[in-house]
N, C-alpha and C positions, 0 to 999 in steps of 0.2 A: 504494499500500500504506500509506504514511504517513499520508496524508488520509483513508482509511477507518479507521484505528485511531484517530485523533483524533475522527472522527465519532462512532465507536462508543463512545468514552470519554465524550465530551459527553452522548450519550443516556442512557448509564448514571448519570451523576451528575444529569441532569435528570429522569429517570424518576419518582423519588419525588415531586418536586414536582407532575408533571403528574397523578400518580396520586391525591394527596391534595386537589387543588384542588377537584373537584366535591364531594367528600365535606364540606369546609368550607363550600362555598357553599350546600348542600342545606338547613341549618337557618337561613340568613339570608334575610330579605325585602329586597329593594331597592325604593326609592322615590326619586323626584327631589322635592327641596323647592326651591321658588322663593320669591323675596322681592324687593320694590323697594327699592334702596338709593339714598340721596341722595348724590351725588358733587360735591364741590367742585372748581372748576376755577379756577386763578389763572393769568393771563396775565403771566407774568413770567419774565425769564431769570435771576433771583437768587432762587431758591425758598429758598435757606439764609439769606437776608437778610445776606449778607457785607457789601455796601456800607454799609447802616445801622449794622451793628455796628462796623465800621472807622471811620466818621466819627464815631460817638458816642464810641469809645475815645479818638481823637485829641483830640476837643474836650474831653472829660472829663480827659485827661491834663494837657493844656495849663491848665485851669482849676485841677486838683489842684496843679500845680507852683507856682501863684501863692501857696499857703497854706503856712505854717510854714517851718521853716528847719532846716539839717542832717538828721538822719536822718528827722525827722517830714517834711520837704519830699518825700523820696523815698517814703515811705509814702503821703503825700497824693496823689502822682502816680500811683502805682499804683492806690490805691483810686479816684481820679477816673476813670482809665483803665477800670477794671472797672465802675464804675457807669455811666459814659458809653457803655461799649459795650452793657450791658443796655438801657438806655434807648433808644439808636439802634435796636437790634434790635426793640423794641416798637414803636416809632414807625413803622418800616418795615413790620412785621407789620400794623398797623391800616391803612396806606396800601393794602397790598395786598388786605386783606380787603375794602375799600370797592369795589374793582375785580373781585371774585370774583363767579362766578356758578355756579349749580347746576343739575345735570341729574338725572333719574331713571333708574337702570338697573335692568334686571331681571337678577338674578344666580340661578343655578341650581347646586344640587350634589347629588351622590348621597348617600343616607343607606342605611345597611344596619343593620337590626335583628337 
């Protein structure tokens, strides 16, 4: 009894959606659009370039620490770490891009007018 009551309530709630779907679809035209997409593949376990960023930040921080004194030394250390991290990230990105290869994939999607 309880299951049939739940089933009837579910159907009553779903009925308006089932009735209006064909009406909405009547004015729409369906077509499939396909295109060739160039996909880049990088064979790397470090796609986020964490290693290059980390090594660069440490090296930059050490170099920045050699400059200035007092609060200027702290600022130089932080600035060196930030700059070194950025440079290390870019160096690793360039190295990964040299090893990358590309394929062409056909991708299709539905379009409704």
